[in-house]
C-alpha positions in Angstrom: 0.0 0.0 0.1 1.4 3.4 -1.0 0.8 6.7 0.6 1.4 10.3 0.0 1.9 13.0 2.3 0.4 16.5 1.3 -0.8 19.7 3.4 -4.1 19.4 5.0 -7.1 20.9 3.1 -10.4 22.1 4.5 -12.2 18.9 3.3 -9.9 17.1 5.4 -11.6 18.1 8.5 -14.1 15.4 9.1 -11.7 12.3 8.4 -8.8 14.2 10.4 -11.3 14.4 13.2 -12.1 10.9 13.1 -8.6 9.5 13.2 -7.6 11.9 16.2 -10.5 11.0 17.9 -10.1 7.4 17.7 -6.4 7.4 17.9 -6.5 9.7 21.3 -9.7 8.7 22.5 -9.0 10.5 26.1 -8.1 13.8 23.8 -11.3 14.1 21.6 -11.2 17.2 19.3 -14.5 19.0 18.1 -14.2 20.7 15.0 -14.5 24.1 17.4 -11.4 23.0 19.2 -9.8 21.8 16.3 -10.0 25.2 14.6 -8.7 26.8 17.9 -5.9 24.5 18.5 -4.5 24.2 15.0 -5.9 26.5 12.5 -6.2 29.6 14.7 -2.6 28.9 16.1 -0.3 32.3 16.0 2.3 30.4 14.4 0.1 28.0 12.5 2.0 27.1 9.0 0.5 25.2 6.6 3.4 23.1 5.7 3.5 21.8 9.2 -0.2 20.4 9.0 -0.1 17.2 7.0 -2.1 14.3 5.9 -1.2 11.1 4.6 -3.3 9.6 2.1 -3.9 6.3 0.5 -6.0 5.6 -2.6 -7.7 9.0 -2.0 -8.4 8.2 1.9 -7.2 10.2 4.2 -5.2 7.7 6.7 -3.2 9.7 8.9 -2.6 13.0 10.3 0.5 15.3 11.8 0.2 18.9 13.2 3.4 20.3 14.3 4.1 24.2 15.4 7.6 26.1 16.0 8.6 28.4 18.7 12.4 29.5 17.9 14.3 26.5 17.1 12.0 24.3 18.7 9.5 22.3 16.9 6.5 20.6 18.7 4.5 18.0 17.4 1.1 18.7 19.0 -1.3 16.2 17.1 -0.5 12.6 15.7 -2.5 9.9 14.7 -3.0 7.2 12.3 -6.7 5.5 11.0 -7.5 2.3 13.0 -6.9 -0.7 10.3 -3.9 1.2 8.8 -1.3 1.3 11.9 1.6 -1.0 11.8 2.3 -0.1 8.4 5.0 2.7 8.8 2.3 5.6 8.1 3.3 7.6 11.2 7.1 7.2 10.8 6.9 8.7 7.1 4.5 11.6 8.3 7.1 11.9 11.4 10.2 11.8 8.7 8.3 14.6 6.5 7.7 17.0 9.3 11.4 16.5 10.6 12.5 17.2 7.0 10.5 20.3 7.0 11.5 21.5 10.3 15.4 21.1 9.3 14.7 23.4 6.5 13.3 26.3 8.2 16.2 26.0 10.8 14.4 24.1 13.9 17.4 22.1 15.8 14.9 20.2 18.2 11.7 18.7 18.1 9.2 17.5 20.9 6.2 15.7 21.6 4.4 17.6 22.9 3.6 20.8 25.1 3.6 23.1 22.5 1.7 26.3 21.8 -2.0 25.4 22.4 -0.9 21.8 23.0 -3.7 18.7 23.0 -1.4 16.9 25.6 1.8 17.7 27.3 3.2 14.3 26.0 2.5 10.5 25.8 0.2 9.4 28.5 1.8 6.3 29.7 -1.3 4.4 30.6 -3.7 5.5 28.0 -1.2 5.4 24.9 1.7 2.9 25.9 2.2 2.2 22.0 3.4 5.6 21.3 6.0 5.1 23.7 7.5 2.4 21.4 6.6 4.3 18.4 8.7 7.8 19.3 11.7 5.6 20.4 11.7 3.6 17.5 11.8 6.8 15.5 15.0 8.2 17.4 13.5 10.1 20.4 14.5 9.9 23.8 12.5 10.2 26.9 13.5 13.5 28.5 11.3 13.3 31.7 7.7 11.4 33.1 7.1 14.6 35.4 3.9 16.3 33.5 0.9 15.3 34.9 -2.7 16.2 34.8 -4.3 16.8 38.2 -7.9 17.4 39.4 -10.1 17.9 42.6 -13.6 17.6 43.6 -14.9 21.1 44.7 -18.3 19.1 46.2 -18.4 20.3 49.7 -15.5 22.5 49.3 -14.7 25.1 51.8 -11.7 27.5 52.2 -9.6 25.7 55.0 -9.4 27.7 58.1 -5.3 27.7 58.0 -5.8 29.6 54.5 -8.0 32.0 55.6 -5.6 32.7 58.8 -2.5 33.0 56.2 -4.7 35.2 54.4 -5.1 37.5 57.7 -1.4 37.7 58.1 -0.7 38.4 54.7 -2.9 41.1 54.7 -1.0 42.5 57.6 2.0 42.5 55.8 0.9 44.7 52.8 -0.7 41.9 50.5 -3.8 42.0 48.9 -6.0 39.8 46.9 -8.8 40.7 44.1 -10.0 40.0 40.8 -9.2 41.4 37.6 -10.9 44.8 36.4 -10.3 47.0 33.9 -8.1 49.3 35.9 -5.5 46.7 36.2 -5.6 44.8 32.7 -2.6 47.0 31.3 -0.9 46.4 34.7 -1.4 42.4 34.5 -0.1 42.2 30.7 3.1 44.2 31.6 3.5 41.8 34.9 3.3 39.0 32.5 5.5 40.4 29.8 8.3 40.7 32.2 7.6 37.8 34.8 6.1 35.3 33.0 6.1 35.8 29.3 5.4 32.6 28.1 1.8 32.9 29.7 1.1 36.5 28.4 -0.5 35.3 25.2 -2.8 33.0 27.1 -3.8 35.8 29.2 -4.2 38.2 26.5 -6.3 35.7 24.2 -8.5 34.8 27.2 -9.3 38.7 27.9 -9.8 39.2 24.0 -12.1 36.2 23.5 -14.3 36.5 26.8 -14.2 40.2 27.7 -17.0 40.5 29.9 -15.3 37.8 32.1 -12.2 39.6 33.2 -12.8 38.2 37.1 -11.7 35.1 35.6 -8.4 36.1 36.8 -7.4 36.5 40.4 -4.7 39.0 41.3 -2.3 39.5 44.6 -0.7 43.0 45.3 2.0 43.7 47.5 1.5 47.5 48.5 -0.6 48.1 45.8 1.8 46.4 42.7 0.7 43.3 41.1 3.3 40.5 42.1 1.0 37.4 41.4 -2.0 35.9 39.6 -4.2 33.1 38.6 -6.7 32.7 36.0 -9.3 30.0 34.9 -10.7 29.0 31.6 -8.3 29.9 28.9 -10.4 27.7 26.9 -13.6 28.7 28.0 -14.2 26.0 30.5 -14.7 27.3 34.1 -13.3 24.2 35.9 -10.1 24.4 34.2 -7.3 26.0 36.3 -4.4 27.9 35.2 -2.1 29.3 34.5 -0.8 30.6 38.3 2.4 32.3 39.0 4.0 34.4 42.0 7.0 36.8 41.5 10.0 34.9 42.6 10.7 37.5 45.3 7.2 36.6 47.2 7.5 33.3 47.1 7.3 30.9 50.0 5.4 33.4 51.8 1.9 31.6 51.2 0.8 34.0 48.4 0.5 31.2 46.3 -1.5 29.2 48.3 -4.2 31.7 49.1 -4.3 32.5 45.5 -4.9 28.8 44.6 -8.0 28.7 47.4 -9.5 31.9 46.0 -9.4 30.6 42.4 -11.2 27.1 43.8 -13.8 29.5 45.5 -14.3 31.3 42.0 -15.0 27.9 40.3 -17.2 26.8 42.7 -19.0 30.0 42.5 -19.5 30.1 39.0 -21.1 26.3 39.3 -17.9 24.3 38.8 -18.0 20.8 40.7 -14.3 19.9 39.9 -11.1 21.9 39.6 -8.1 20.5 37.2 -5.1 21.6 35.2 -3.9 19.8 32.1 -0.3 20.3 32.9 1.7 20.4 36.2 4.0 18.4 38.0 7.8 19.1 38.7 8.4 21.2 41.6 5.1 22.4 41.6 3.6 18.8 42.3 3.8 18.4 46.4 1.9 22.3 46.3 -0.9 20.7 44.6 -1.0 17.7 46.4 -0.7 19.3 49.7 -3.8 21.6 48.5 -6.0 18.7 47.7 -5.4 18.0 43.9 -4.7 14.1 42.9 -2.9 12.8 39.8 -5.4 11.6 37.0 -2.9 11.4 34.1 1.0 11.4 33.7 2.8 11.7 30.6 6.3 11.0 28.8 7.8 13.6 27.2 9.9 12.8 24.0 12.5 15.0 22.5 15.1 14.4 19.3 18.0 16.7 18.2 17.5 17.5 14.2 21.1 18.5 13.8 22.6 21.4 12.5 25.5 23.9 14.0 
């Protein structure tokens, strides 16, 4: 069976969604979410959005996005019944060659802009581990996790309320974002957390009536931390979340986190979850009531070049 790799076209949408939703059943995409995560991506490059076609039928799909000298494979799947025939490896090789031509030196699965998953779910998709290893990728970590907690019956712990009282006495304060502080928050993110700036800007642009999805921490009137919910419009989705380095280890993050939980609860959410955490933050989330729901292996490959 011969296949041809070519750029994605609009008519491929339905067969591509069938492939993704069959290959990655825990990460199914609707037409809306495909448009958001792929076609409307700021760095979308049609040369890196590829289908594999056999006798006029779409049997595979791969989508990659670049940031600097790194390429991120955000989605990859082969139609059921066509797996084990080298289709995935050929699509991967095609993308790698295009990335080399663009000067990209390293390719990662996944975690790129508007990522679908932060890596290979080690329980749900164990076959993908062997696939990437076979194609010359090395596992760089297995620390990325998704986490969640129930908000049924949740109340702010007494010790968190007491902590907030102590922080208030030291000049800290907390509030929801309003128009007066939009510019200040954006400048804070550009200076301290530039990788999350676009998430915040895009959320404000897409949902202008919901500035209160952002919770801010101040010290003597200056923003020093924030968290947000619903980057994708889902109110139970927690994060991003960050505190300026010089104000960490004081409990500011703990207060922000629990204020976000109360916000989600007040909006009708019954759970809170984050798509990508782990590493040094893992113990913080566990300590504050979250538990691991999925664990991901991140794979990377150097593409050569000086």
